[in-house]
C-alpha positions, 0 to 999 in steps of 0.5 A: 506521492508518486506511484512508484513510491506508493508501490514501494510503501505498500510492498513494505507494509506487505512484508511487515504484516502480510494478510493483515493490512489488506484493508489498508491496501485498499485505502492507500490505493484510493488515497493515491489514486492507483 
């Protein structure tokens, strides 16, 4: 997964459920090595 794709994916998550998925943000960041 490219960094830009990851950012877009995280942005979509943020729009869908802001404030609720912060833990998943951290997990995705680790998974994508951002």
